[in-house]
C-alpha positions in Angstrom: 92.5 178.5 82.4 92.9 180.3 79.0 90.1 181.5 76.8 91.1 179.1 74.1 88.9 176.1 74.0 91.7 173.5 73.8 91.4 169.8 74.1 92.5 170.0 77.8 89.9 172.6 78.5 87.1 170.6 76.9 88.0 167.6 79.0 87.8 169.7 82.1 84.5 171.1 81.3 83.0 167.8 80.1 84.0 166.1 83.5 82.9 168.9 85.8 79.7 170.9 86.3 79.5 174.7 86.2 81.0 175.0 89.8 84.1 173.1 89.0 84.0 170.4 91.7 87.0 168.4 92.9 87.5 164.7 92.6 85.8 163.9 96.0 82.7 166.0 94.9 82.5 164.2 91.6 83.0 160.8 93.0 80.4 161.4 95.6 77.9 162.4 92.8 78.8 159.2 90.8 78.3 157.0 93.8 75.0 158.7 94.7 73.8 158.3 91.1 74.7 154.7 91.1 72.8 154.0 94.4 69.8 155.9 93.1 69.5 153.9 89.9 70.0 150.6 91.7 67.2 151.3 94.1 64.9 152.4 91.2 65.7 149.1 89.5 64.7 147.0 92.6 61.5 149.0 92.9 60.3 146.9 90.0 59.6 144.2 92.6 57.9 146.6 95.0 55.0 148.3 93.0 53.2 145.0 92.3 52.9 144.5 96.1 50.6 147.6 96.3 47.9 145.9 94.1 44.8 145.7 94.1 45.2 149.5 94.2 45.3 150.9 90.7 48.2 152.8 89.3 46.6 156.2 89.7 45.8 155.6 93.4 49.3 154.3 94.0 50.7 157.5 92.4 48.5 159.8 94.5 49.8 158.1 97.6 53.3 158.2 96.4 53.0 161.9 96.1 51.3 162.6 99.5 53.5 160.4 101.5 56.7 161.7 99.9 55.7 165.3 100.9 54.9 164.1 104.4 58.3 162.6 104.8 60.1 165.5 103.5 58.2 167.9 105.7 59.2 165.9 108.7 62.8 166.1 107.8 62.6 169.9 107.2 60.9 170.3 110.5 63.6 168.4 112.4 66.3 170.4 110.6 64.3 173.7 111.1 65.0 174.4 107.5 62.3 176.9 106.4 64.2 180.1 105.7 64.5 179.3 102.0 60.7 179.7 101.6 61.0 183.5 101.9 63.3 183.8 98.9 61.8 181.1 96.8 58.5 183.1 96.4 60.5 185.9 94.8 62.6 183.6 92.6 60.1 183.0 89.8 62.7 181.4 87.5 63.5 178.8 90.1 60.0 178.2 91.1 59.0 177.7 87.5 61.8 175.2 86.9 60.7 173.3 90.0 57.1 173.3 88.8 58.3 171.9 85.5 60.4 169.3 87.3 57.3 168.3 89.4 55.1 167.8 86.4 57.7 165.8 84.5 58.5 163.5 87.5 54.7 163.1 88.2 53.9 161.9 84.7 57.0 159.7 84.8 56.0 158.1 88.1 52.5 157.3 86.9 53.5 155.9 83.6 56.3 153.8 85.3 53.9 152.3 87.9 51.3 151.6 85.2 53.9 149.8 83.0 55.3 147.7 85.8 52.0 146.5 87.1 50.6 145.9 83.7 53.4 143.4 82.7 55.6 145.7 80.6 58.8 145.4 82.6 61.2 144.7 79.6 59.6 147.6 77.6 60.1 149.7 80.8 63.8 148.8 80.7 63.9 149.8 77.0 62.6 153.3 78.1 65.4 153.7 80.6 67.9 152.5 78.0 66.7 155.2 75.7 66.8 157.9 78.5 70.6 158.4 78.4 70.3 159.4 74.8 67.8 162.1 75.7 70.0 163.2 78.5 73.1 163.4 76.3 71.2 165.4 73.7 69.9 167.9 76.4 73.3 168.1 77.9 74.8 169.0 74.5 72.1 171.4 73.4 71.2 173.1 76.6 74.1 172.9 79.1 76.8 172.7 76.4 78.5 169.6 77.7 81.0 168.0 75.3 81.6 164.5 74.3 84.8 162.8 73.3 85.0 160.7 70.1 84.8 157.5 72.1 81.7 158.7 73.9 80.1 159.6 70.5 80.9 155.9 69.4 79.3 154.6 72.6 76.1 156.7 72.0 76.0 155.5 68.4 76.1 151.8 69.5 73.4 152.5 72.1 71.2 154.3 69.6 71.6 151.5 67.1 70.6 148.9 69.8 67.6 150.9 70.8 66.5 151.3 67.2 66.8 147.5 66.7 64.8 146.9 69.8 62.0 149.2 68.6 62.0 147.5 65.2 62.0 144.0 66.8 58.9 144.9 68.9 56.9 145.6 65.6 55.1 148.8 67.2 56.2 152.1 68.3 57.6 151.9 71.9 55.3 154.5 73.4 55.9 153.6 76.9 59.6 153.6 76.5 59.7 157.0 74.7 57.4 158.5 77.3 59.5 157.4 80.2 62.8 158.4 78.6 61.4 161.9 77.6 59.9 162.8 80.9 62.7 161.6 83.1 65.5 163.3 80.9 63.5 166.6 81.2 63.0 166.2 84.8 66.8 165.7 85.3 67.6 168.9 83.3 64.9 171.0 85.1 66.3 169.8 88.4 69.8 170.5 87.5 69.0 174.1 86.3 67.0 174.8 89.3 70.1 174.2 91.5 68.3 173.8 94.7 69.2 171.6 97.8 67.8 168.1 97.6 65.3 168.3 100.4 64.0 171.7 99.5 63.6 170.8 95.8 61.7 167.6 96.6 59.4 169.4 99.0 58.4 172.0 96.4 58.0 169.3 93.6 55.8 167.1 95.7 53.8 170.0 97.2 52.9 171.2 93.8 51.5 167.8 92.9 49.8 167.2 96.3 46.6 169.2 95.8 45.3 167.1 92.9 46.6 163.9 94.6 44.7 164.5 97.8 41.6 165.5 95.9 41.7 162.2 94.0 42.2 160.3 97.2 39.2 161.9 98.7 37.0 161.0 95.7 38.2 157.4 96.0 37.4 157.3 99.8 34.0 158.9 99.3 33.0 156.3 96.6 34.5 153.4 98.6 37.0 152.6 95.8 40.1 153.5 97.8 42.3 150.8 99.4 43.7 152.9 102.2 42.4 152.3 105.8 40.9 148.9 105.2 43.6 146.1 105.3 46.5 147.1 107.7 49.2 145.6 105.4 47.9 147.3 102.3 47.7 150.6 104.2 51.2 150.4 105.5 52.5 149.5 102.0 50.8 152.6 100.6 52.3 154.8 103.3 55.8 153.2 102.5 55.5 154.7 99.0 57.0 158.0 100.6 60.2 156.3 101.6 60.4 154.2 98.5 60.2 157.4 96.5 62.3 159.8 98.5 65.3 157.6 99.1 66.4 157.1 95.4 65.1 160.6 94.4 67.2 162.3 97.1 70.2 160.4 95.9 69.4 161.4 92.3 69.0 165.1 93.3 72.3 165.0 95.3 74.0 163.5 92.1 72.7 165.8 89.4 74.3 169.0 90.7 77.7 167.2 91.1 77.8 165.1 87.9 77.4 166.2 84.2 74.1 165.2 82.5 76.0 162.9 80.1 77.4 160.8 82.9 74.2 160.7 84.8 72.5 159.5 81.6 74.9 156.6 81.2 74.8 155.7 84.9 71.0 155.1 84.3 71.9 151.9 82.3 72.1 150.3 85.7 68.4 150.8 86.3 67.1 149.1 83.1 69.6 146.3 83.4 68.2 145.4 86.8 64.7 145.7 85.3 65.6 143.6 82.4 67.0 140.8 84.6 63.9 140.8 86.8 61.5 140.9 83.8 63.4 138.0 82.0 64.3 135.8 84.8 62.0 136.8 87.8 58.7 137.5 85.8 59.4 135.3 82.9 58.7 137.9 80.2 60.0 136.9 76.7 62.5 138.4 74.4 63.5 137.4 70.9 67.0 136.4 69.9 67.1 139.6 67.8 66.1 141.6 70.7 68.8 140.1 72.8 71.4 141.0 70.2 70.2 144.5 70.3 70.5 144.7 74.0 74.2 143.5 73.7 74.8 146.7 71.4 73.3 148.8 74.1 75.4 147.2 76.8 78.6 147.6 74.7 77.8 151.4 74.2 77.3 151.8 78.0 80.7 150.1 78.8 82.5 152.1 76.1 80.9 155.4 77.4 81.9 154.8 81.0 85.5 153.7 80.2 85.9 156.9 78.0 84.5 159.0 80.8 86.9 157.5 83.4 89.9 158.1 81.1 88.8 161.8 80.3 88.3 162.3 84.1 91.7 161.2 84.9 93.2 163.5 82.3 91.2 166.4 83.6 92.3 165.8 87.1 96.0 165.8 86.0 95.5 169.0 84.1 93.9 170.7 87.1 96.8 169.6 89.4 99.2 171.1 86.9 97.5 174.5 86.7 
């Protein structure tokens, strides 16, 4: 590869991460990202099952049981050696601390929004998220976009703006979800840590306040764990419901550019949108539906452009 930043070089760099993965590695990342976003979308039907527990209690259980599940996996694998070096790697530890904070806020806001009847607005947040991810990819990771991808982002941005105007109020839920999740993805990618280990650190950093809150709830009789068997099992299952898609996401982020991960996320809000509209019978205006069509068009153009650029980059690598 020459030092000149030619069109072919840009395509190679835009379709691969800093380690230069081969086609199988990139394909595995895209498949894992797709599965993660699909599972996250279907969780829209899961969180209401945990009521009458309040969102903050659900969040605390989600953190605690996620850590418990990860610790079991690490114990089975006898994978503890990394703890010795992590304590000396302050940069990585700081990135994982930031990732844990971002994902904790995102989890809490997401659970509250779903259980408060804001499913379609939650979908808007995850439509906005790829725009945040693309900007972070450009500004921080120096990923590059083709002209077609810029057109796609422009269409998506126009659709999101239209949706915000149609709602007649600032989309605070949407903006909060988008910003926290995009920042989580960036911090997780920069930390460059194996998935199980990274998740263990992220959830461990959040477990102390989570356990403290659950102890207060139990002492005041306001908790919902330990009473009804079904409710208790559902709260325990938050660990698996959290770990499965998050592990897939962590696997994908180190193998796929942020811009691609951002566009794959359109699968998540599409599932949420369909559940909110047809399953939960939330309403959307004709103007809002037109705005969603712009967003969907942008997502399709971006993915087609990425596929074309990826094929050209593969051919260029084969000829080198």
